[in-house]
C-alpha positions, 0 to 999 in steps of 0.5 A: 944511731943503732937504737933508732935503727932498732926501734924503727925496725920493731915498729915496722914489725908491729905494723906488718906482722900483727893485726890492729885492734880496729881490723879485729873489731871489723872482722868480728862485726862483719861475721855477726852481721852475716850470721844475723842475715843467715838467721833472718833468711832462715826465719823468712824461709820457715815462715814461707813454708808455713804459709805455703802449707796454709795456702795449700790446705786452703786450696784443698778445702776450696776444692773439696767444697767446690766439688761437693757443691758442684755435685749438689748443683748438678743433682739439683739440675738433674732432678728439675730436668726430670720433673719438667720432662714428667709434667712438661713445660708451661709452653709445650703444654700450651702447644700441645692443648691448642694442637689437640683442640684444633685437630679435634675440629679438623677431624670433625670438619673432615668427617662432615665434609665426607658425609657431604661428598657421599650424599651429594647430587650436585657438584655445587653441594661439594664445590661450595663457596668460602662463605659456605665453608666458613658457615660449616666450620662455625657449626662444627665449632659450636657442636664440638666445643659446645658454645654459641655462635658468637664464642665459636667465631671468637675461638676460630679468629683467635691467634694461636701458635703452631709448629710450621709444616716445614719445621716442627720446632719453629712456632708460627702465629696464625688464626685457629681457622686456617689449619681447620679450613685447609682441611677441605682442599686437602681432603678434595685433592686426596679424593681427586687423586683416588678417583684419577688413580682408579680411572688410570688403572681401569684404562691400563695406565699409571701416573708415571705414563702420563704425558701432556698429550694424554692429558689433553685427551 
């Protein structure tokens, strides 16, 4: 009985005190896998760092290219703006030419009307009809532009675009004769105001002192 007990005790000591070969192999494999995983992580971190460096370099290069390119674009736009200001845009040049042509005819028509008023001996010679005003404008255009009657009428009836009286930045379409024919009523109103003001000054009154009763007188 004694040897049997001793053998059992010896077997128990081996089982509880010393690790088995299978356990030692498992631990070794686990440590190797852990080191391998750590190496893989370090490699990935290194690759990521180099990728970030390349990305930062590319972004910096793009920024420099964009900055230089944008400066070139701004410089080109500024040069174009200066050139446009120096020579004027086609649209503005066309409007300016039209304004100049119409203003020339208006001035000639106004001068002609002043002569008619000065030399008039009857009211009918001043307050003439629309047909007479039209004929007079045609003659003025023929003289100022050195064209025949037919060409003068075509020019007067041609549609042009001029700044409106309320807003000079807005262009309105109208026949060329419209602003020219307005010259006469404006001129007559200015002469009427001149005569009335001198009359009121002569009788010791001013427009501010006029009432409806005084108008009736």
